[in-house]
SEBA-265199 format. One record per atom (N, C-alpha, C, O, CB): residue in three letters; x, y, z; residue number from 1; atom name. Coordinates in nm, 2 decimals, always signed. Each point is the difference from the previous one (the first is absolute). Glycine has a CB too. Example, Ala and Ser with C-alpha at 12.3 -4.5 7.8 and 13.67 -1.06 7.14 Angstrom:
BEGIN
r_u_v_w_k_a
ALA_+1.32_-0.57_+0.78_1_N
ALA_-0.09_+0.12_+0.00_1_CA
ALA_+0.09_+0.12_+0.00_1_C
ALA_+0.10_+0.00_+0.07_1_O
ALA_-0.29_-0.12_+0.05_1_CB
SER_+0.15_+0.23_-0.19_2_N
SER_+0.09_+0.11_+0.00_2_CA
SER_-0.08_+0.11_+0.08_2_C
SER_+0.05_+0.11_+0.01_2_O
SER_+0.07_-0.17_-0.23_2_CB
# end
This chain:
BEGIN
r_u_v_w_k_a
MET_+8.14_+13.28_+11.23_1_N
MET_+0.14_-0.06_+0.06_1_CA
MET_+0.10_-0.05_-0.14_1_C
MET_+0.13_+0.00_+0.01_1_O
MET_-0.26_-0.11_+0.24_1_CB
ARG_+0.04_+0.06_-0.39_2_N
ARG_+0.09_-0.02_-0.04_2_CA
ARG_+0.03_+0.08_-0.15_2_C
ARG_+0.06_-0.05_-0.10_2_O
ARG_-0.09_-0.16_+0.26_2_CB
ILE_-0.01_+0.30_-0.13_3_N
ILE_+0.03_+0.15_-0.08_3_CA
ILE_+0.16_+0.06_+0.01_3_C
ILE_+0.07_+0.07_-0.07_3_O
ILE_-0.34_+0.01_+0.15_3_CB
PHE_+0.31_-0.15_+0.04_4_N
PHE_+0.12_+0.08_+0.04_4_CA
PHE_+0.10_-0.17_-0.03_4_C
PHE_+0.10_-0.02_+0.06_4_O
PHE_-0.20_+0.28_+0.17_4_CB
TRP_+0.06_-0.32_-0.30_5_N
TRP_+0.10_-0.12_-0.07_5_CA
TRP_+0.05_+0.04_-0.15_5_C
TRP_+0.10_-0.01_-0.06_5_O
TRP_-0.23_-0.19_+0.19_5_CB
VAL_+0.00_+0.26_-0.17_6_N
VAL_+0.03_+0.02_-0.17_6_CA
VAL_+0.13_+0.07_+0.00_6_C
VAL_+0.11_-0.03_-0.06_6_O
VAL_-0.37_+0.06_-0.03_6_CB
PRO_+0.24_+0.09_+0.16_7_N
PRO_+0.16_+0.12_-0.08_7_CA
PRO_+0.13_-0.10_+0.06_7_C
PRO_+0.11_+0.00_-0.06_7_O
PRO_-0.21_+0.33_+0.11_7_CB
ARG_+0.08_-0.41_+0.05_8_N
ARG_+0.13_-0.10_-0.01_8_CA
ARG_+0.01_-0.09_-0.11_8_C
ARG_+0.10_-0.01_-0.07_8_O
ARG_-0.10_+0.02_+0.29_8_CB
ILE_-0.11_-0.06_-0.22_9_N
ILE_+0.04_-0.12_-0.12_9_CA
ILE_+0.02_+0.07_-0.15_9_C
ILE_+0.07_-0.07_-0.08_9_O
ILE_-0.24_-0.12_+0.22_9_CB
ILE_+0.14_+0.28_-0.17_10_N
ILE_+0.02_+0.10_-0.10_10_CA
ILE_+0.17_+0.02_-0.02_10_C
ILE_+0.07_+0.01_-0.10_10_O
ILE_-0.33_+0.11_+0.16_10_CB
LYS_+0.29_-0.10_+0.07_11_N
LYS_+0.14_+0.07_-0.03_11_CA
LYS_+0.05_-0.13_+0.01_11_C
LYS_+0.06_-0.02_-0.11_11_O
LYS_-0.03_+0.27_+0.19_11_CB
PHE_-0.02_-0.34_-0.01_12_N
PHE_+0.07_-0.14_-0.02_12_CA
PHE_-0.01_-0.03_-0.11_12_C
PHE_+0.11_-0.02_-0.06_12_O
PHE_-0.14_-0.06_+0.24_12_CB
ALA_-0.07_+0.07_-0.23_13_N
ALA_+0.00_-0.05_-0.15_13_CA
ALA_+0.10_+0.11_-0.10_13_C
ALA_+0.06_-0.05_-0.09_13_O
ALA_-0.34_-0.07_+0.13_13_CB
ILE_+0.28_+0.23_-0.01_14_N
ILE_+0.08_+0.10_-0.10_14_CA
ILE_+0.13_-0.04_+0.07_14_C
ILE_+0.04_-0.01_-0.12_14_O
ILE_-0.21_+0.22_+0.05_14_CB
PHE_+0.27_-0.24_+0.14_15_N
PHE_+0.09_-0.01_+0.03_15_CA
PHE_+0.05_-0.13_+0.01_15_C
PHE_+0.10_-0.03_+0.06_15_O
PHE_-0.15_+0.22_+0.01_15_CB
LEU_-0.03_-0.28_-0.13_16_N
LEU_+0.00_-0.16_-0.05_16_CA
LEU_+0.03_+0.01_-0.15_16_C
LEU_+0.09_-0.07_-0.04_16_O
LEU_-0.28_-0.03_+0.22_16_CB
ALA_+0.14_+0.19_-0.26_17_N
ALA_+0.03_+0.02_-0.12_17_CA
ALA_+0.09_+0.02_-0.01_17_C
ALA_+0.07_-0.08_-0.06_17_O
ALA_-0.20_+0.12_+0.02_17_CB
ALA_+0.18_+0.11_+0.11_18_N
ALA_+0.06_+0.06_-0.03_18_CA
ALA_+0.14_-0.08_+0.02_18_C
ALA_+0.07_+0.01_-0.10_18_O
ALA_-0.24_+0.17_+0.15_18_CB
ALA_+0.22_-0.28_+0.06_19_N
ALA_+0.08_-0.04_+0.05_19_CA
ALA_+0.01_-0.12_-0.12_19_C
ALA_+0.11_+0.01_-0.04_19_O
ALA_-0.15_+0.09_+0.31_19_CB
CYS_-0.02_-0.19_-0.34_20_N
CYS_-0.01_-0.07_-0.10_20_CA
CYS_+0.08_+0.07_-0.10_20_C
CYS_+0.11_-0.03_-0.04_20_O
CYS_-0.33_-0.07_+0.11_20_CB
ALA_+0.15_+0.24_-0.13_21_N
ALA_+0.02_+0.01_-0.09_21_CA
ALA_+0.17_+0.06_-0.02_21_C
ALA_+0.07_+0.00_-0.10_21_O
ALA_-0.34_+0.00_+0.09_21_CB
ALA_+0.30_+0.05_+0.16_22_N
ALA_+0.16_+0.03_+0.01_22_CA
ALA_+0.07_-0.17_-0.03_22_C
ALA_+0.07_-0.04_-0.09_22_O
ALA_-0.09_+0.28_+0.31_22_CB
ALA_-0.02_-0.27_-0.13_23_N
ALA_+0.06_-0.14_-0.02_23_CA
ALA_+0.06_-0.05_-0.17_23_C
ALA_+0.11_-0.01_-0.05_23_O
ALA_-0.30_-0.05_+0.29_23_CB
GLY_+0.02_+0.03_-0.32_24_N
GLY_+0.03_+0.00_-0.08_24_CA
GLY_+0.06_+0.06_-0.11_24_C
GLY_+0.05_-0.07_-0.10_24_O
GLY_-0.16_-0.02_+0.21_24_CB
PHE_+0.13_+0.25_-0.10_25_N
PHE_+0.11_+0.03_-0.06_25_CA
PHE_+0.14_+0.01_-0.01_25_C
PHE_+0.08_+0.02_-0.09_25_O
PHE_-0.24_+0.02_+0.09_25_CB
VAL_+0.17_-0.06_+0.17_26_N
VAL_+0.15_-0.05_+0.07_26_CA
VAL_+0.01_-0.13_-0.09_26_C
VAL_+0.09_+0.02_-0.09_26_O
VAL_-0.10_+0.07_+0.37_26_CB
VAL_-0.04_-0.20_-0.28_27_N
VAL_+0.05_-0.10_-0.07_27_CA
VAL_+0.02_-0.01_-0.15_27_C
VAL_+0.10_-0.04_-0.05_27_O
VAL_-0.19_-0.03_+0.22_27_CB
MET_-0.03_+0.13_-0.24_28_N
MET_+0.04_+0.04_-0.16_28_CA
MET_+0.11_+0.07_+0.01_28_C
MET_+0.10_-0.06_-0.05_28_O
MET_-0.33_+0.09_-0.04_28_CB
HIS_+0.25_+0.08_+0.13_29_N
HIS_+0.13_+0.05_-0.01_29_CA
HIS_+0.14_-0.06_+0.03_29_C
HIS_+0.10_+0.01_-0.08_29_O
HIS_-0.24_+0.15_+0.12_29_CB
LEU_+0.13_-0.21_+0.06_30_N
LEU_+0.14_-0.07_+0.05_30_CA
LEU_-0.01_-0.10_-0.12_30_C
LEU_+0.09_+0.02_-0.09_30_O
LEU_-0.08_-0.01_+0.39_30_CB
TRP_-0.09_-0.10_-0.33_31_N
TRP_-0.04_-0.15_-0.10_31_CA
TRP_+0.11_+0.10_-0.12_31_C
TRP_+0.12_-0.01_-0.02_31_O
TRP_-0.47_-0.14_+0.07_31_CB
ASN_+0.27_+0.23_-0.11_32_N
ASN_+0.00_+0.07_-0.11_32_CA
ASN_+0.16_+0.05_-0.01_32_C
ASN_+0.04_+0.03_-0.11_32_O
ASN_-0.32_+0.04_+0.12_32_CB
TRP_+0.35_-0.05_+0.08_33_N
TRP_+0.11_+0.07_+0.01_33_CA
TRP_+0.10_-0.08_+0.01_33_C
TRP_+0.11_+0.03_-0.04_33_O
TRP_-0.21_+0.15_+0.12_33_CB
LEU_+0.07_-0.30_-0.01_34_N
LEU_+0.12_-0.09_+0.02_34_CA
LEU_-0.02_-0.11_-0.08_34_C
LEU_+0.09_-0.03_-0.08_34_O
LEU_-0.05_+0.08_+0.32_34_CB
VAL_-0.18_-0.13_-0.24_35_N
VAL_+0.01_-0.16_-0.10_35_CA
VAL_+0.06_+0.03_-0.16_35_C
VAL_+0.11_-0.06_-0.03_35_O
VAL_-0.35_-0.05_+0.16_35_CB
PRO_+0.17_+0.20_-0.23_36_N
PRO_+0.04_-0.01_-0.09_36_CA
PRO_+0.17_+0.02_-0.03_36_C
PRO_+0.07_-0.05_-0.10_36_O
PRO_-0.32_+0.09_+0.08_36_CB
GLY_+0.29_+0.03_+0.10_37_N
GLY_+0.17_+0.05_-0.02_37_CA
GLY_+0.06_-0.15_+0.09_37_C
GLY_+0.12_-0.05_+0.00_37_O
GLY_-0.12_+0.41_+0.02_37_CB
LEU_-0.05_-0.38_+0.00_38_N
LEU_+0.09_-0.11_+0.08_38_CA
LEU_-0.03_-0.13_-0.01_38_C
LEU_+0.04_-0.07_+0.09_38_O
LEU_-0.01_+0.22_+0.06_38_CB
PHE_-0.13_-0.21_-0.27_39_N
PHE_-0.06_-0.13_+0.04_39_CA
PHE_-0.06_-0.01_-0.14_39_C
PHE_-0.05_-0.11_-0.04_39_O
PHE_+0.00_+0.12_+0.33_39_CB
GLY_+0.05_+0.10_-0.39_40_N
GLY_-0.06_+0.04_-0.08_40_CA
GLY_-0.16_-0.06_+0.02_40_C
GLY_-0.03_-0.07_-0.10_40_O
GLY_+0.28_+0.10_-0.05_40_CB
GLY_-0.35_-0.04_+0.24_41_N
GLY_-0.09_+0.02_+0.04_41_CA
GLY_-0.12_+0.12_-0.07_41_C
GLY_+0.02_+0.11_-0.06_41_O
GLY_+0.14_-0.23_+0.23_41_CB
PRO_-0.28_+0.06_-0.15_42_N
PRO_-0.07_+0.07_-0.08_42_CA
PRO_-0.05_+0.17_+0.10_42_C
PRO_+0.02_+0.01_+0.12_42_O
PRO_-0.11_-0.29_-0.28_42_CB
ILE_+0.04_+0.37_+0.10_43_N
ILE_-0.07_+0.11_+0.08_43_CA
ILE_-0.12_-0.02_+0.07_43_C
ILE_-0.08_-0.06_-0.08_43_O
ILE_+0.18_+0.19_-0.07_43_CB
VAL_-0.13_-0.11_+0.23_44_N
VAL_-0.12_-0.05_+0.06_44_CA
VAL_-0.11_+0.13_+0.02_44_C
VAL_+0.05_+0.11_+0.00_44_O
VAL_+0.10_-0.32_+0.13_44_CB
SER_-0.26_+0.19_-0.12_45_N
SER_-0.11_+0.16_-0.02_45_CA
SER_-0.04_-0.03_+0.16_45_C
SER_+0.04_-0.08_+0.08_45_O
SER_-0.19_+0.10_-0.38_45_CB
PHE_+0.06_+0.09_+0.32_46_N
PHE_-0.03_+0.00_+0.17_46_CA
PHE_-0.12_-0.12_+0.04_46_C
PHE_-0.01_-0.05_+0.11_46_O
PHE_+0.06_+0.36_-0.10_46_CB
ALA_-0.12_-0.36_-0.11_47_N
ALA_-0.05_-0.13_+0.05_47_CA
ALA_+0.09_-0.07_+0.02_47_C
ALA_+0.01_-0.02_+0.12_47_O
ALA_-0.19_+0.02_-0.22_47_CB
GLN_+0.27_-0.06_+0.04_48_N
GLN_+0.07_-0.10_-0.01_48_CA
GLN_+0.14_+0.04_+0.14_48_C
GLN_+0.09_-0.08_+0.03_48_O
GLN_-0.20_+0.03_-0.35_48_CB
ALA_+0.11_+0.14_+0.35_49_N
ALA_+0.06_+0.05_+0.15_49_CA
ALA_-0.08_-0.07_+0.13_49_C
ALA_+0.04_-0.07_+0.09_49_O
ALA_+0.02_+0.31_-0.21_49_CB
LEU_-0.21_-0.17_+0.06_50_N
LEU_-0.05_-0.02_+0.12_50_CA
LEU_-0.02_-0.17_+0.05_50_C
LEU_+0.02_-0.05_+0.11_50_O
LEU_-0.14_+0.31_-0.16_50_CB
GLY_+0.09_-0.35_-0.08_51_N
GLY_+0.05_-0.11_+0.00_51_CA
GLY_+0.09_-0.07_+0.05_51_C
GLY_-0.02_-0.10_+0.08_51_O
GLY_-0.05_+0.16_-0.19_51_CB
LEU_+0.16_-0.02_+0.06_52_N
LEU_+0.14_-0.04_+0.10_52_CA
LEU_-0.02_+0.01_+0.14_52_C
LEU_-0.02_-0.11_+0.05_52_O
LEU_+0.17_+0.18_-0.21_52_CB
LEU_-0.15_+0.04_+0.23_53_N
LEU_-0.03_+0.05_+0.11_53_CA
LEU_-0.10_-0.15_+0.05_53_C
LEU_+0.04_-0.08_+0.08_53_O
LEU_+0.00_+0.39_-0.15_53_CB
VAL_-0.11_-0.30_+0.02_54_N
VAL_-0.17_-0.10_+0.05_54_CA
VAL_+0.11_-0.18_+0.01_54_C
VAL_+0.03_-0.09_+0.09_54_O
VAL_-0.34_+0.29_-0.31_54_CB
LEU_+0.35_-0.18_+0.06_55_N
LEU_+0.08_-0.16_+0.04_55_CA
LEU_+0.11_-0.02_+0.09_55_C
LEU_+0.05_-0.11_+0.05_55_O
LEU_-0.10_+0.07_-0.26_55_CB
GLY_+0.09_+0.16_+0.24_56_N
GLY_+0.13_-0.01_+0.12_56_CA
GLY_-0.06_+0.00_+0.11_56_C
GLY_+0.06_-0.06_+0.09_56_O
GLY_+0.11_+0.19_-0.20_56_CB
ARG_-0.29_-0.08_+0.15_57_N
ARG_-0.07_-0.02_+0.14_57_CA
ARG_-0.04_-0.12_+0.01_57_C
ARG_+0.03_-0.05_+0.11_57_O
ARG_-0.10_+0.25_-0.09_57_CB
LEU_+0.01_-0.27_-0.11_58_N
LEU_-0.07_-0.10_-0.04_58_CA
LEU_+0.16_-0.14_+0.06_58_C
LEU_-0.02_-0.10_+0.08_58_O
LEU_-0.21_+0.28_-0.33_58_CB
LEU_+0.34_-0.14_+0.18_59_N
LEU_+0.09_-0.08_-0.01_59_CA
LEU_+0.08_-0.04_+0.15_59_C
LEU_+0.01_-0.11_+0.06_59_O
LEU_-0.02_+0.19_-0.30_59_CB
PHE_+0.05_+0.04_+0.26_60_N
PHE_+0.09_+0.06_+0.10_60_CA
PHE_-0.07_+0.01_+0.13_60_C
PHE_+0.06_-0.06_+0.09_60_O
PHE_+0.06_+0.17_-0.26_60_CB
GLY_-0.22_-0.04_+0.21_61_N
GLY_-0.12_+0.02_+0.09_61_CA
GLY_+0.06_+0.17_+0.05_61_C
GLY_+0.05_+0.06_-0.10_61_O
GLY_-0.13_-0.38_+0.20_61_CB
ARG_+0.09_+0.39_+0.00_62_N
ARG_-0.07_+0.14_+0.01_62_CA
ARG_+0.13_+0.05_-0.07_62_C
ARG_+0.11_-0.05_-0.01_62_O
ARG_-0.30_+0.08_+0.25_62_CB
LEU_+0.14_+0.15_-0.30_63_N
LEU_+0.10_+0.06_-0.05_63_CA
LEU_+0.00_+0.11_+0.09_63_C
LEU_-0.09_+0.07_+0.04_63_O
LEU_+0.08_-0.14_-0.27_63_CB
GLY_+0.18_+0.07_+0.26_64_N
GLY_+0.02_+0.10_+0.13_64_CA
GLY_-0.03_-0.09_+0.13_64_C
GLY_+0.02_-0.12_+0.00_64_O
GLY_-0.10_+0.36_-0.13_64_CB
GLY_+0.04_-0.18_+0.21_65_N
GLY_-0.04_+0.01_+0.13_65_CA
GLY_+0.03_-0.16_+0.08_65_C
GLY_+0.09_-0.04_+0.08_65_O
GLY_-0.29_+0.24_-0.16_65_CB
GLY_+0.10_-0.26_+0.03_66_N
GLY_+0.03_-0.11_+0.14_66_CA
GLY_+0.04_-0.03_+0.09_66_C
GLY_+0.05_-0.11_+0.02_66_O
GLY_-0.07_+0.07_-0.10_66_CB
GLY_+0.02_+0.16_+0.18_67_N
GLY_+0.01_+0.03_+0.11_67_CA
GLY_-0.02_-0.08_+0.09_67_C
GLY_+0.09_-0.02_+0.08_67_O
GLY_-0.11_+0.17_-0.16_67_CB
GLY_-0.14_-0.23_+0.10_68_N
GLY_+0.00_-0.10_+0.08_68_CA
GLY_+0.06_-0.08_-0.01_68_C
GLY_+0.02_-0.06_+0.11_68_O
GLY_-0.16_+0.10_-0.09_68_CB
ARG_+0.20_-0.10_-0.16_69_N
ARG_+0.07_-0.15_+0.07_69_CA
ARG_+0.13_+0.05_+0.05_69_C
ARG_+0.02_-0.06_+0.10_69_O
ARG_-0.11_-0.13_-0.26_69_CB
ARG_+0.19_+0.29_+0.13_70_N
ARG_+0.10_+0.05_+0.04_70_CA
ARG_+0.01_+0.03_+0.13_70_C
ARG_+0.11_-0.01_+0.04_70_O
ARG_-0.10_+0.05_-0.24_70_CB
MET_-0.11_+0.01_+0.30_71_N
MET_-0.04_+0.05_+0.10_71_CA
MET_-0.03_-0.15_+0.08_71_C
MET_+0.01_+0.00_+0.12_71_O
MET_-0.11_+0.26_-0.24_71_CB
ALA_+0.07_-0.33_+0.07_72_N
ALA_-0.04_-0.12_+0.14_72_CA
ALA_+0.11_-0.05_+0.01_72_C
ALA_+0.06_-0.02_+0.11_72_O
ALA_-0.27_-0.06_-0.14_72_CB
TRP_+0.25_+0.05_-0.12_73_N
TRP_+0.21_-0.04_-0.02_73_CA
TRP_+0.07_+0.05_+0.14_73_C
TRP_+0.04_-0.07_+0.10_73_O
TRP_+0.00_+0.15_-0.40_73_CB
ARG_-0.05_+0.06_+0.27_74_N
ARG_+0.08_+0.07_+0.12_74_CA
ARG_-0.02_-0.01_+0.14_74_C
ARG_+0.07_+0.03_+0.09_74_O
ARG_-0.04_+0.11_-0.25_74_CB
GLY_-0.17_-0.20_+0.15_75_N
GLY_-0.04_-0.01_+0.17_75_CA
GLY_+0.07_-0.16_+0.01_75_C
GLY_+0.07_-0.02_+0.11_75_O
GLY_-0.34_+0.18_-0.08_75_CB
ARG_+0.25_-0.26_-0.13_76_N
ARG_+0.07_-0.08_+0.05_76_CA
ARG_+0.09_-0.07_+0.03_76_C
ARG_+0.00_-0.12_+0.05_76_O
ARG_-0.11_+0.17_-0.08_76_CB
MET_+0.24_+0.04_-0.04_77_N
MET_+0.13_+0.00_+0.05_77_CA
MET_+0.04_+0.09_+0.11_77_C
MET_+0.12_+0.01_+0.03_77_O
MET_-0.07_-0.07_-0.23_77_CB
ARG_-0.16_+0.14_+0.28_78_N
ARG_+0.02_+0.08_+0.07_78_CA
ARG_+0.00_-0.14_+0.11_78_C
ARG_+0.09_-0.04_+0.08_78_O
ARG_-0.20_+0.32_-0.18_78_CB
ASP_+0.02_-0.33_+0.07_79_N
ASP_-0.01_-0.09_+0.09_79_CA
ASP_+0.10_-0.12_+0.04_79_C
ASP_+0.02_-0.06_+0.11_79_O
ASP_-0.23_+0.14_-0.17_79_CB
TRP_+0.29_-0.12_-0.09_80_N
TRP_+0.12_-0.07_+0.03_80_CA
TRP_+0.06_+0.03_+0.14_80_C
TRP_+0.03_-0.09_+0.08_80_O
TRP_+0.01_+0.10_-0.33_80_CB
ARG_-0.02_+0.15_+0.27_81_N
ARG_+0.09_+0.06_+0.12_81_CA
ARG_-0.05_-0.08_+0.14_81_C
ARG_+0.08_-0.04_+0.08_81_O
ARG_-0.06_+0.29_-0.20_81_CB
ARG_-0.10_-0.25_+0.11_82_N
ARG_-0.10_-0.02_+0.16_82_CA
ARG_+0.02_-0.15_+0.02_82_C
ARG_-0.01_-0.05_+0.11_82_O
ARG_-0.21_+0.23_-0.15_82_CB
LEU_+0.26_-0.27_-0.08_83_N
LEU_-0.01_-0.13_+0.02_83_CA
LEU_+0.12_-0.12_+0.08_83_C
LEU_+0.13_+0.01_-0.02_83_O
LEU_-0.27_+0.08_-0.20_83_CB
SER_+0.11_-0.14_+0.27_84_N
SER_+0.13_-0.09_+0.10_84_CA
SER_+0.05_-0.08_-0.11_84_C
SER_-0.04_-0.05_-0.11_84_O
SER_-0.07_+0.00_+0.38_84_CB
PRO_+0.25_+0.06_-0.16_85_N
PRO_+0.09_-0.09_-0.18_85_CA
PRO_-0.06_-0.16_-0.02_85_C
PRO_+0.04_-0.06_-0.10_85_O
PRO_+0.27_+0.20_+0.14_85_CB
GLU_-0.36_-0.19_+0.02_86_N
GLU_-0.08_-0.12_-0.01_86_CA
GLU_-0.12_+0.02_-0.13_86_C
GLU_+0.00_-0.07_-0.11_86_O
GLU_+0.04_+0.02_+0.40_86_CB
GLU_-0.12_+0.15_-0.24_87_N
GLU_-0.09_+0.04_-0.08_87_CA
GLU_+0.03_+0.07_-0.17_87_C
GLU_-0.07_+0.00_-0.10_87_O
GLU_-0.02_+0.03_+0.36_87_CB
ARG_+0.22_+0.02_-0.24_88_N
ARG_+0.09_+0.05_-0.13_88_CA
ARG_+0.02_-0.14_-0.09_88_C
ARG_-0.01_+0.00_-0.12_88_O
ARG_+0.15_+0.22_+0.28_88_CB
GLU_-0.09_-0.33_-0.07_89_N
GLU_+0.08_-0.13_-0.06_89_CA
GLU_-0.09_-0.06_-0.04_89_C
GLU_+0.03_-0.08_-0.09_89_O
GLU_+0.13_+0.05_+0.21_89_CB
LYS_-0.29_+0.03_-0.09_90_N
LYS_-0.15_-0.07_-0.02_90_CA
LYS_-0.05_+0.04_-0.14_90_C
LYS_-0.05_-0.08_-0.08_90_O
LYS_-0.03_+0.09_+0.33_90_CB
LEU_+0.11_+0.16_-0.25_91_N
LEU_-0.10_+0.04_-0.11_91_CA
LEU_+0.13_-0.04_-0.14_91_C
LEU_-0.01_-0.05_-0.11_91_O
LEU_-0.21_+0.29_+0.28_91_CB
ARG_+0.32_-0.19_-0.11_92_N
ARG_+0.11_-0.05_-0.11_92_CA
ARG_-0.03_-0.12_-0.04_92_C
ARG_+0.01_+0.00_-0.13_92_O
ARG_+0.15_+0.11_+0.22_92_CB
GLU_-0.19_-0.24_-0.03_93_N
GLU_-0.02_-0.11_-0.07_93_CA
GLU_-0.12_-0.02_-0.08_93_C
GLU_-0.01_-0.07_-0.10_93_O
GLU_+0.15_+0.01_+0.25_93_CB
ARG_-0.26_+0.13_-0.07_94_N
ARG_-0.10_+0.01_-0.08_94_CA
ARG_+0.01_+0.05_-0.14_94_C
ARG_-0.05_-0.05_-0.09_94_O
ARG_-0.05_+0.08_+0.28_94_CB
MET_+0.18_+0.07_-0.19_95_N
MET_+0.03_+0.09_-0.13_95_CA
MET_+0.06_-0.09_-0.12_95_C
MET_-0.03_+0.01_-0.12_95_O
MET_+0.08_+0.20_+0.28_95_CB
SER_+0.06_-0.29_-0.10_96_N
SER_+0.13_-0.07_-0.05_96_CA
SER_-0.10_-0.11_-0.10_96_C
SER_+0.02_-0.02_-0.12_96_O
SER_+0.19_+0.05_+0.37_96_CB
ARG_-0.32_-0.10_-0.18_97_N
ARG_-0.07_-0.09_-0.06_97_CA
ARG_-0.10_+0.10_-0.07_97_C
ARG_+0.05_+0.02_-0.11_97_O
ARG_-0.02_-0.23_+0.27_97_CB
ARG_-0.09_+0.26_-0.15_98_N
ARG_-0.09_+0.11_-0.08_98_CA
ARG_+0.03_+0.03_-0.14_98_C
ARG_-0.08_+0.00_-0.10_98_O
ARG_+0.05_+0.09_+0.31_98_CB
CYS_+0.15_-0.07_-0.21_99_N
CYS_+0.06_+0.05_-0.07_99_CA
CYS_+0.12_-0.07_-0.13_99_C
CYS_+0.06_+0.05_-0.09_99_O
CYS_-0.15_+0.10_+0.30_99_CB
GLY_+0.08_-0.31_-0.15_100_N
GLY_+0.07_-0.08_-0.09_100_CA
GLY_+0.13_-0.02_+0.08_100_C
GLY_+0.07_-0.09_-0.05_100_O
GLY_-0.19_+0.18_-0.17_100_CB
GLY_+0.15_-0.05_+0.31_101_N
GLY_+0.20_-0.02_+0.03_101_CA
GLY_-0.04_-0.10_+0.09_101_C
GLY_+0.08_+0.03_+0.08_101_O
GLY_+0.09_+0.22_-0.08_101_CB
GLY_-0.26_-0.37_+0.06_102_N
GLY_+0.01_-0.12_+0.04_102_CA
GLY_-0.11_-0.04_+0.06_102_C
GLY_-0.01_-0.11_+0.05_102_O
GLY_+0.21_+0.14_-0.04_102_CB
# end
């Protein structure tokens, strides 16, 4: 049974490595095209570009995607239409207090 998983794992590892390499090359080329000309910054290597990707991931969260959070927010906004006027007003007051409005 485990033998069937080996090709899938190998394919996934190859895909992941190719995706990381492609993202690294894109970041490296964009950086080297824009930053030195605009800001006089340094040219980065491929390894440094991968480091920038990791740093961006750590600082700002997911790259691309994020669909789970977005979809949950859309679902909550759809629920807004189903609220009665009293429930909407109560929600507005709660959000106002939460966001520092009063």
